[in-house]
All heavy atoms as an XYZ file, in Angstrom:
759
protein
N      38.800    -21.077     15.747
C      38.337    -20.706     17.039
C      37.979    -19.239     17.085
O      37.077    -18.860     17.851
C      39.415    -21.044     18.031
C      38.902    -21.059     19.416
S      39.875    -22.166     20.348
C      38.873    -22.455     21.634
N      38.712    -18.424     16.369
C      38.404    -17.004     16.370
C      37.001    -16.749     15.787
O      36.294    -15.849     16.214
C      39.460    -16.242     15.591
C      40.736    -16.054     16.334
C      41.631    -15.135     15.568
C      42.902    -14.909     16.364
N      43.767    -13.961     15.759
N      36.658    -17.531     14.806
C      35.333    -17.375     14.181
C      34.222    -17.666     15.204
O      33.239    -16.933     15.255
C      35.193    -18.291     12.979
C      35.777    -17.730     11.730
C      35.403    -18.612     10.551
C      35.970    -18.029      9.296
N      35.575    -18.765      8.123
N      34.363    -18.698     15.934
C      33.301    -19.045     16.927
C      33.211    -17.995     18.036
O      32.162    -17.690     18.558
C      33.590    -20.429     17.523
O      34.789    -20.439     18.211
N      34.403    -17.399     18.387
C      34.395    -16.353     19.419
C      33.657    -15.115     18.901
O      32.865    -14.472     19.592
C      35.838    -15.958     19.785
C      36.238    -16.423     21.130
C      37.605    -15.827     21.440
C      37.996    -16.266     22.824
N      39.276    -15.706     23.228
N      33.911    -14.756     17.633
C      33.241    -13.581     17.091
C      31.732    -13.823     16.933
O      30.917    -12.932     17.107
C      33.847    -13.171     15.722
O      33.834    -14.304     14.864
C      35.265    -12.648     15.898
N      31.329    -15.023     16.602
C      29.902    -15.341     16.479
C      29.230    -15.238     17.839
O      28.127    -14.676     17.981
C      29.712    -16.729     15.859
C      30.128    -16.723     14.392
C      28.252    -17.188     15.968
C      30.141    -18.086     13.725
N      29.880    -15.752     18.879
C      29.352    -15.664     20.237
C      29.247    -14.213     20.685
O      28.300    -13.829     21.338
C      30.225    -16.465     21.232
C      30.096    -17.973     21.146
C      31.085    -18.625     22.085
C      28.686    -18.398     21.543
N      30.218    -13.409     20.308
C      30.225    -11.995     20.723
C      29.064    -11.263     19.998
O      28.407    -10.438     20.589
C      31.561    -11.321     20.346
C      32.753    -11.859     21.117
S      32.948    -11.080     22.704
C      33.544     -9.514     22.225
N      28.854    -11.626     18.731
C      27.777    -10.966     17.987
C      26.440    -11.339     18.602
O      25.539    -10.513     18.719
C      27.818    -11.367     16.517
C      28.898    -10.679     15.746
C      28.851    -11.036     14.286
C      29.962    -10.358     13.518
N      29.946    -10.699     12.103
N      26.254    -12.594     18.982
C      25.028    -13.000     19.615
C      24.817    -12.340     20.963
O      23.703    -11.996     21.321
C      25.001    -14.538     19.790
C      24.739    -15.279     18.516
C      24.598    -16.748     18.781
C      24.323    -17.476     17.489
N      24.147    -18.929     17.661
N      25.898    -12.118     21.721
C      25.777    -11.436     22.994
C      25.373     -9.975     22.790
O      24.592     -9.429     23.564
C      27.129    -11.484     23.719
C      27.193    -12.474     24.833
C      28.491    -12.258     25.561
C      28.563    -13.214     26.711
N      29.819    -13.125     27.434
N      25.899     -9.337     21.798
C      25.623     -7.939     21.546
C      24.317     -7.705     20.830
O      23.849     -6.572     20.702
C      26.775     -7.299     20.740
C      28.041     -7.204     21.544
O      27.991     -7.191     22.786
N      29.177     -7.179     20.878
N      23.700     -8.745     20.303
C      22.429     -8.586     19.598
C      21.361     -8.128     20.571
O      21.230     -8.630     21.653
C      22.032     -9.923     18.945
N      20.600     -7.139     20.143
C      19.558     -6.554     20.969
C      18.202     -7.047     20.490
O      17.967     -7.177     19.286
C      19.590     -5.047     20.933
C      20.879     -4.437     21.360
C      20.911     -4.279     22.820
N      22.177     -3.709     23.232
C      22.629     -3.769     24.415
N      21.949     -4.367     25.363
N      23.799     -3.266     24.736
N      17.296     -7.270     21.379
C      15.944     -7.695     21.034
C      14.957     -6.907     21.883
O      15.314     -6.050     22.659
N      13.703     -7.248     21.732
C      12.659     -6.577     22.531
C      12.677     -7.198     23.906
O      12.586     -8.432     24.053
C      11.287     -6.770     21.859
C      11.291     -6.115     20.498
C      10.179     -6.200     22.747
C      10.003     -6.363     19.730
N      12.785     -6.348     24.897
C      12.811     -6.878     26.267
C      11.363     -7.033     26.764
O      10.418     -6.535     26.179
C      13.555     -5.896     27.204
O      12.815     -4.672     27.256
C      14.965     -5.676     26.729
N      11.224     -7.767     27.815
C       9.932     -8.030     28.392
C       9.319     -6.709     28.911
O       8.113     -6.506     28.775
C      10.054     -9.032     29.538
C       8.758     -9.492     30.179
C       7.831    -10.137     29.164
C       9.011    -10.451     31.325
N      10.122     -5.843     29.451
C       9.621     -4.546     29.953
C       9.064     -3.713     28.796
O       7.982     -3.140     28.921
C      10.753     -3.780     30.668
C      10.314     -2.382     31.037
C      11.192     -4.547     31.890
N       9.758     -3.678     27.679
C       9.293     -2.910     26.538
C       7.974     -3.505     26.027
O       7.039     -2.762     25.665
C      10.324     -2.900     25.428
N       7.856     -4.830     26.015
C       6.646     -5.475     25.570
C       5.479     -5.142     26.509
O       4.362     -4.826     26.052
C       6.866     -6.974     25.481
C       5.770     -7.811     24.885
C       5.498     -7.368     23.438
C       6.121     -9.249     24.922
N       5.695     -5.178     27.805
C       4.652     -4.877     28.778
C       4.206     -3.421     28.658
O       3.045     -3.102     28.690
C       5.127     -5.197     30.206
C       4.185     -4.637     31.256
C       5.268     -6.709     30.357
N       5.171     -2.491     28.498
C       4.842     -1.073     28.353
C       3.993     -0.841     27.110
O       3.006     -0.114     27.111
C       6.146     -0.223     28.314
C       5.852      1.193     27.869
C       6.823     -0.226     29.690
N       4.336     -1.523     26.021
C       3.570     -1.380     24.776
C       2.156     -1.899     24.957
O       1.172     -1.260     24.538
C       4.256     -2.166     23.643
O       5.591     -1.715     23.518
C       3.543     -2.034     22.337
N       1.994     -3.020     25.624
C       0.662     -3.583     25.863
C      -0.173     -2.652     26.736
O      -1.362     -2.407     26.485
C       0.772     -4.977     26.475
C       1.295     -5.955     25.415
C      -0.588     -5.483     26.980
C       1.629     -7.332     25.908
N       0.443     -2.084     27.776
C      -0.249     -1.161     28.658
C      -0.722      0.084     27.887
O      -1.882      0.532     28.016
C       0.621     -0.770     29.867
C       0.045      0.398     30.616
C       0.788     -1.963     30.791
N       0.110      0.601     27.050
C      -0.255      1.796     26.251
C      -1.417      1.453     25.301
O      -2.360      2.229     25.171
C       0.962      2.322     25.453
C       1.977      2.943     26.439
C       0.534      3.308     24.392
C       3.297      3.323     25.817
N      -1.386      0.296     24.694
C      -2.474     -0.104     23.761
C      -3.771     -0.278     24.559
O      -4.835      0.071     24.060
C      -2.093     -1.403     23.056
C      -1.022     -1.265     21.978
C      -0.641     -2.619     21.426
C      -1.489     -0.370     20.866
N      -3.690     -0.832     25.774
C      -4.891     -0.995     26.583
C      -5.493      0.380     26.981
O      -6.704      0.543     27.000
C      -4.611     -1.811     27.835
C      -4.378     -3.336     27.570
C      -3.941     -4.021     28.824
C      -5.635     -3.958     27.026
N      -4.609      1.305     27.336
C      -5.099      2.658     27.660
C      -5.789      3.313     26.458
O      -6.878      3.879     26.579
C      -3.932      3.540     28.168
C      -3.464      3.037     29.533
C      -4.331      5.004     28.239
C      -2.175      3.671     30.030
N      -5.172      3.169     25.280
C      -5.799      3.719     24.074
C      -7.115      3.049     23.772
O      -8.080      3.706     23.341
C      -4.815      3.612     22.898
C      -3.595      4.521     22.952
C      -2.660      4.185     21.787
C      -3.996      5.967     22.916
N      -7.193      1.757     23.959
C      -8.465      1.033     23.737
C      -9.532      1.492     24.718
O     -10.688      1.689     24.339
C      -8.227     -0.485     23.876
N      -9.141      1.724     25.963
C     -10.094      2.229     26.947
C     -10.643      3.591     26.590
O     -11.835      3.866     26.737
N      -9.761      4.468     26.139
C     -10.185      5.804     25.748
C     -11.120      5.731     24.534
O     -12.149      6.413     24.486
C      -8.949      6.677     25.423
C      -8.185      6.963     26.718
C      -9.334      7.954     24.745
C      -6.815      7.618     26.488
N     -10.816      4.869     23.564
C     -11.661      4.744     22.386
C     -13.031      4.221     22.742
O     -14.034      4.734     22.276
C     -10.964      3.784     21.373
O      -9.668      4.313     21.049
C     -11.778      3.650     20.123
N     -13.083      3.204     23.595
C     -14.383      2.645     24.007
C     -15.169      3.705     24.749
O     -16.388      3.832     24.547
C     -14.174      1.386     24.859
C     -13.660      0.258     23.976
C     -15.441      0.974     25.570
C     -13.202     -0.971     24.701
N     -14.516      4.491     25.591
C     -15.228      5.555     26.308
C     -15.797      6.599     25.354
O     -16.904      7.080     25.534
C     -14.252      6.215     27.307
O     -14.844      7.324     27.883
N     -15.005      6.947     24.321
C     -15.494      7.935     23.372
C     -16.653      7.403     22.542
O     -17.504      8.182     22.120
C     -14.352      8.389     22.443
C     -13.280      9.276     23.085
C     -12.144      9.524     22.122
C     -13.869     10.556     23.576
N     -16.683      6.138     22.288
C     -17.771      5.556     21.494
C     -19.027      5.327     22.313
O     -20.126      5.635     21.874
C     -17.317      4.250     20.845
C     -16.381      4.394     19.643
C     -15.971      3.009     19.184
C     -17.043      5.129     18.528
N     -18.880      4.714     23.468
C     -20.012      4.231     24.215
C     -20.349      4.999     25.483
O     -21.293      4.670     26.179
C     -19.818      2.738     24.599
C     -19.716      1.851     23.399
C     -18.488      1.329     23.008
C     -20.834      1.544     22.674
C     -18.386      0.513     21.924
C     -20.731      0.700     21.574
C     -19.519      0.186     21.205
N     -19.600      6.049     25.792
C     -19.844      6.800     27.023
C     -21.135      7.593     26.993
O     -21.876      7.585     26.012
N     -21.416      8.327     28.076
C     -22.641      9.138     28.149
C     -22.693     10.193     27.068
O     -23.759     10.529     26.561
C     -22.748      9.808     29.508
C     -23.048      8.825     30.620
O     -23.569      7.725     30.306
O     -22.728      9.127     31.786
N     -21.563     10.698     26.654
C     -21.500     11.723     25.587
C     -20.787     11.111     24.373
O     -20.190     11.846     23.601
C     -20.793     12.953     26.113
C     -21.098     14.154     25.241
O     -22.075     14.189     24.542
N     -20.250     15.153     25.288
N     -20.814      9.801     24.233
C     -20.134      9.141     23.139
C     -20.836      9.285     21.813
O     -21.983      9.743     21.743
N     -20.145      8.878     20.770
C     -20.650      9.033     19.409
C     -21.928      8.176     19.227
O     -22.876      8.646     18.595
C     -19.590      8.631     18.412
N     -21.919      6.983     19.728
C     -23.084      6.103     19.549
C     -24.297      6.620     20.331
O     -25.423      6.635     19.809
C     -22.740      4.661     19.927
C     -21.744      4.123     18.914
C     -23.986      3.781     19.995
C     -21.247      2.757     19.200
N     -24.065      7.108     21.528
C     -25.157      7.678     22.353
C     -25.751      8.883     21.666
O     -26.952      9.050     21.583
C     -24.637      8.025     23.749
O     -24.065      6.886     24.333
C     -25.766      8.519     24.621
N     -24.886      9.757     21.163
C     -25.394     10.953     20.446
C     -26.147     10.574     19.190
O     -27.153     11.212     18.830
C     -24.252     11.889     20.142
C     -23.782     12.638     21.381
C     -22.724     13.647     21.038
N     -21.479     12.930     20.834
C     -20.450     13.368     20.103
N     -20.513     14.534     19.533
N     -19.373     12.641     19.942
N     -25.726      9.553     18.491
C     -26.405      9.101     17.279
C     -27.798      8.553     17.611
O     -28.759      8.819     16.912
C     -25.574      8.031     16.550
N     -27.880      7.791     18.715
C     -29.182      7.282     19.143
C     -30.103      8.411     19.547
O     -31.305      8.388     19.223
C     -29.007      6.301     20.304
C     -28.348      5.008     19.895
C     -27.996      4.133     21.070
O     -27.860      4.600     22.190
N     -27.782      2.834     20.820
N     -29.607      9.424     20.250
C     -30.430     10.562     20.626
C     -30.902     11.302     19.384
O     -32.066     11.735     19.339
C     -29.628     11.471     21.537
C     -29.420     10.945     22.933
C     -28.509     11.792     23.775
O     -28.000     12.838     23.278
O     -28.294     11.429     24.933
N     -30.029     11.473     18.395
C     -30.408     12.159     17.183
C     -31.492     11.389     16.414
O     -32.432     11.989     15.898
C     -29.196     12.378     16.295
O     -28.289     13.224     16.894
N     -31.370     10.079     16.381
C     -32.391      9.257     15.724
C     -33.725      9.382     16.436
O     -34.787      9.476     15.774
C     -31.942      7.802     15.663
N     -33.708      9.401     17.753
C     -34.934      9.554     18.520
C     -35.560     10.910     18.256
O     -36.794     11.000     18.049
C     -34.630      9.386     20.018
C     -35.813      9.505     20.902
C     -36.808      8.537     20.940
C     -35.997     10.638     21.683
C     -37.921      8.641     21.720
C     -37.112     10.764     22.514
C     -38.072      9.764     22.521
N     -34.768     11.972     18.242
C     -35.301     13.336     17.989
C     -35.891     13.428     16.592
O     -36.898     14.074     16.361
C     -34.206     14.378     18.172
C     -33.822     14.575     19.616
C     -32.670     15.556     19.776
C     -32.264     15.735     21.209
N     -31.126     16.634     21.371
N     -35.253     12.744     15.644
C     -35.777     12.710     14.254
C     -37.122     12.036     14.201
O     -38.031     12.524     13.507
C     -34.769     12.031     13.325
O     -33.537     12.701     13.365
C     -35.294     11.987     11.891
N     -37.278     10.929     14.912
C     -38.554     10.215     14.954
C     -39.644     11.078     15.542
O     -40.768     11.109     15.063
C     -38.432      8.889     15.699
C     -37.725      7.809     14.911
C     -38.449      7.424     13.634
O     -39.673      7.271     13.638
O     -37.742      7.292     12.605
N     -39.310     11.773     16.646
C     -40.269     12.671     17.284
C     -40.719     13.770     16.312
O     -41.894     14.121     16.217
C     -39.678     13.271     18.558
C     -39.432     12.192     19.617
C     -40.570     14.377     19.149
C     -40.664     11.561     20.171
N     -39.742     14.332     15.596
C     -40.073     15.371     14.638
C     -40.963     14.854     13.490
O     -41.880     15.551     13.051
C     -38.788     15.981     14.038
N     -40.750     13.605     13.071
C     -41.578     13.027     12.025
C     -43.018     12.850     12.510
O     -43.966     13.155     11.770
C     -41.023     11.674     11.592
C     -39.812     11.703     10.721
C     -39.388     10.301     10.355
C     -38.097     10.271      9.585
N     -37.676      8.865      9.300
N     -43.161     12.339     13.725
C     -44.496     12.174     14.286
C     -45.197     13.519     14.416
O     -46.374     13.639     14.095
C     -44.438     11.431     15.628
C     -45.759     11.445     16.362
C     -43.958      9.990     15.415
N     -44.477     14.509     14.887
C     -45.037     15.841     15.060
C     -45.476     16.394     13.702
O     -46.550     17.006     13.582
C     -44.019     16.743     15.729
C     -44.632     18.082     16.134
O     -45.813     18.197     16.328
N     -43.796     19.069     16.294
N     -44.665     16.218     12.668
C     -44.997     16.714     11.337
C     -46.258     16.003     10.795
O     -47.136     16.632     10.212
C     -43.813     16.466     10.389
C     -44.038     17.006      8.974
C     -44.138     18.536      8.928
O     -43.569     19.175      9.798
O     -44.774     19.021      7.983
N     -46.329     14.677     10.976
C     -47.514     13.945     10.526
C     -48.785     14.419     11.246
O     -49.848     14.549     10.650
C     -47.324     12.425     10.734
C     -46.363     11.811      9.743
C     -46.222     10.319      9.983
C     -45.258      9.697      8.993
N     -45.072      8.262      9.232
N     -48.644     14.659     12.547
C     -49.812     15.122     13.334
C     -50.246     16.513     12.839
O     -51.450     16.739     12.658
C     -49.415     15.189     14.806
C     -50.533     15.675     15.699
C     -51.645     14.899     15.913
C     -50.440     16.922     16.293
C     -52.679     15.353     16.716
C     -51.473     17.389     17.100
C     -52.582     16.587     17.306
N     -49.331     17.393     12.603
C     -49.681     18.723     12.090
C     -50.308     18.628     10.706
O     -51.259     19.396     10.412
C     -48.445     19.629     12.068
C     -48.044     20.063     13.444
O     -48.884     20.164     14.352
N     -46.774     20.335     13.654
N     -49.821     17.723      9.869
C     -50.442     17.547      8.563
C     -51.854     17.034      8.690
O     -52.779     17.450      7.978
C     -49.588     16.649      7.675
C     -48.269     17.276      7.336
S     -47.450     16.797      5.853
C     -48.618     16.512      4.679
N     -52.070     16.107      9.624
C     -53.414     15.583      9.899
C     -54.351     16.684     10.350
O     -55.483     16.814      9.874
C     -53.325     14.487     10.928
C     -54.667     13.939     11.338
C     -55.308     12.995     10.573
C     -55.292     14.375     12.530
C     -56.550     12.486     10.947
C     -56.509     13.868     12.906
C     -57.169     12.929     12.129
O     -58.379     12.435     12.480
N     -53.863     17.521     11.263
C     -54.678     18.655     11.754
C     -55.046     19.583     10.635
O     -56.216     20.023     10.522
C     -53.942     19.407     12.874
C     -53.848     18.749     14.228
C     -53.058     19.631     15.166
C     -55.235     18.496     14.790
N     -54.089     19.931      9.820
C     -54.353     20.855      8.703
C     -55.341     20.285      7.706
O     -56.192     20.991      7.163
C     -53.032     21.262      8.039
C     -52.226     22.151      8.903
O     -52.744     22.896      9.752
N     -50.897     22.118      8.725
N     -55.209     18.983      7.427
C     -56.152     18.325      6.528
C     -57.556     18.360      7.076
O     -58.527     18.692      6.339
C     -55.745     16.854      6.295
O     -54.399     16.833      5.783
C     -56.679     16.167      5.345
N     -57.729     18.084      8.350
C     -59.063     18.107      8.966
C     -59.629     19.529      9.005
O     -60.815     19.738      8.869
C     -59.028     17.522     10.397
C     -58.722     16.047     10.397
C     -59.772     15.298      9.613
C     -59.466     13.849      9.470
N     -60.314     13.145      8.534
N     -58.743     20.504      9.201
C     -59.223     21.912      9.207
C     -59.693     22.304      7.816
O     -60.674     23.042      7.709
C     -58.094     22.843      9.692
C     -57.842     22.798     11.145
C     -56.698     23.717     11.531
C     -56.358     23.593     13.002
N     -55.217     24.409     13.362
N     -59.019     21.808      6.800
C     -59.423     22.149      5.421
C     -60.746     21.438      5.073
O     -61.563     21.981      4.363
C     -58.311     21.771      4.433
C     -57.147     22.706      4.492
S     -55.691     22.291      3.494
C     -56.288     21.425      2.113
N     -60.916     20.215      5.577
C     -62.157     19.493      5.286
C     -63.354     20.069      6.023
O     -64.454     20.083      5.510
C     -61.998     18.015      5.746
C     -61.088     17.197      4.867
C     -60.867     15.786      5.398
O     -61.441     15.429      6.453
O     -60.092     15.065      4.765
N     -63.123     20.567      7.225
C     -64.218     21.036      8.052
C     -63.765     22.275      8.799
O     -62.908     22.213      9.679
C     -64.632     19.921      9.039
C     -65.854     20.297      9.836
O     -66.331     21.423      9.788
N     -66.370     19.331     10.584
N     -64.381     23.407      8.469
C     -63.954     24.675      9.108
C     -64.303     24.723     10.587
O     -63.724     25.511     11.328
C     -64.564     25.857      8.344
C     -64.083     26.010      6.895
C     -64.830     27.150      6.238
C     -62.590     26.230      6.827
N     -65.248     23.889     11.036
C     -65.634     23.902     12.427
C     -64.735     22.971     13.302
O     -64.972     22.834     14.486
C     -67.097     23.425     12.570
C     -68.082     24.368     11.900
C     -69.461     23.830     11.977
O     -69.692     22.812     12.697
O     -70.367     24.392     11.334
N     -63.774     22.385     12.675
C     -62.874     21.438     13.408
C     -62.141     22.172     14.499
O     -61.609     23.247     14.326
C     -61.872     20.829     12.417
C     -60.833     19.975     13.081
C     -61.198     18.668     13.482
C     -59.558     20.417     13.299
C     -60.248     17.856     14.060
C     -58.643     19.606     13.905
C     -58.983     18.314     14.303
N     -62.118     21.565     15.686
C     -61.410     22.130     16.823
C     -60.355     21.158     17.332
O     -60.654     19.974     17.507
C     -62.379     22.479     17.970
C     -63.364     23.584     17.584
C     -64.311     23.857     18.702
O     -64.221     23.298     19.783
N     -65.262     24.758     18.459
N     -59.177     21.638     17.521
C     -58.062     20.810     17.936
C     -58.333     20.180     19.312
O     -57.892     19.051     19.575
C     -56.813     21.677     17.973
C     -55.546     20.972     18.229
C     -54.393     21.954     18.121
C     -53.109     21.418     18.638
N     -52.007     22.380     18.522
N     -59.054     20.810     20.171
C     -59.294     20.332     21.502
C     -60.239     19.147     21.564
O     -60.386     18.516     22.624
N     -60.856     18.768     20.459
C     -61.790     17.641     20.456
C     -61.136     16.351     20.010
O     -61.820     15.369     19.799
C     -62.973     17.949     19.526
O     -62.508     18.135     18.201
C     -63.721     19.180     19.979
N     -59.841     16.318     19.893
C     -59.140     15.093     19.475
C     -58.982     14.122     20.661
O     -58.717     14.491     21.764
C     -57.713     15.422     18.975
C     -57.645     16.112     17.617
C     -56.223     16.539     17.357
C     -58.147     15.213     16.544
N     -59.215     12.857     20.327
C     -58.996     11.764     21.317
C     -58.076     10.747     20.657
O     -58.378     10.252     19.583
C     -60.312     11.093     21.672
C     -61.217     12.038     22.423
O     -60.776     12.766     23.328
N     -62.490     12.038     22.084
N     -56.962     10.455     21.307
C     -56.013      9.493     20.734
C     -56.147      8.161     21.391
O     -56.215      8.036     22.610
C     -54.590     10.031     20.939
N     -56.238      7.118     20.574
C     -56.223      5.718     21.034
C     -54.916      5.081     20.669
O     -54.014      5.738     20.138
N     -54.829      3.787     20.916
C     -53.573      3.102     20.573
C     -53.357      3.041     19.079
O     -52.250      3.159     18.612
C     -53.587      1.697     21.146
C     -53.248      1.635     22.630
C     -53.109      0.196     23.096
O     -52.628     -0.665     22.357
O     -53.500     -0.032     24.257
N     -54.443      2.828     18.335
C     -54.289      2.648     16.887
C     -55.092      3.684     16.080
O     -55.132      3.601     14.856
C     -54.731      1.268     16.465
O     -56.105      1.079     16.841
C     -53.854      0.207     17.076
N     -55.743      4.618     16.756
C     -56.579      5.553     15.991
C     -56.557      6.933     16.601
O     -56.153      7.110     17.751
C     -58.016      5.049     15.949
O     -58.534      4.982     17.253
N     -56.983      7.897     15.830
C     -57.098      9.278     16.287
C     -58.514      9.728     15.908
O     -58.869      9.800     14.743
C     -56.048     10.148     15.585
C     -55.905     11.564     16.064
C     -55.480     11.590     17.524
C     -54.857     12.306     15.245
N     -59.348      9.976     16.933
C     -60.745     10.347     16.681
C     -60.966     11.796     17.015
O     -60.297     12.391     17.854
C     -61.638      9.457     17.585
C     -61.439      7.938     17.478
C     -62.202      7.253     18.551
C     -61.852      7.471     16.106
N     -61.952     12.373     16.377
C     -62.286     13.763     16.656
C     -63.796     13.992     16.517
O     -64.455     13.255     15.796
C     -61.500     14.724     15.758
C     -61.989     14.718     14.328
C     -62.947     15.673     13.857
C     -61.503     13.806     13.408
C     -63.359     15.648     12.568
C     -61.918     13.796     12.102
C     -62.874     14.704     11.674
O     -63.285     14.727     10.384
N     -64.275     14.997     17.211
C     -65.659     15.432     17.117
C     -65.652     16.907     16.774
O     -64.852     17.660     17.343
C     -66.416     15.229     18.429
C     -66.498     13.763     18.802
O     -66.644     12.925     17.957
N     -66.390     13.494     20.097
N     -66.487     17.338     15.881
C     -66.504     18.726     15.509
C     -67.367     19.550     16.462
O     -67.230     20.758     16.495
C     -67.017     18.913     14.060
O     -68.286     18.274     13.973
C     -66.041     18.316     13.103
N     -68.173     18.921     17.249
C     -69.005     19.646     18.210
C     -68.424     19.507     19.623
O     -68.204     18.367     20.067
C     -70.428     19.075     18.207
C     -71.056     18.989     16.850
C     -71.861     20.217     16.578
C     -72.617     19.994     15.283
N     -72.486     21.012     14.305
N     -68.163     20.610     20.316
C     -67.573     20.506     21.661
C     -68.577     20.002     22.688
O     -69.719     20.025     22.610
C     -67.139     21.909     21.985
C     -67.737     22.791     20.982
C     -68.247     21.973     19.833
């Protein structure tokens, strides 16, 4: 009988995770997840900044190609004037006479 009493006492004294501790842990994890999502997808988040950088890079590439086109046309024809360019959807036309 003493053995069964000591086993019952050990079971009573055994500690486990309480419901309150579990809820507090889940709340903390949700707060951390919210902060992480905000840092990634917010107005100043990492993904937004990466998309802006990619857009700026594309603009710079187009600008570089346009400047190379202008320089090529200037080398081909000394009378070439930048103001005579007409841009279409699929073409870039120019006239050397104003």
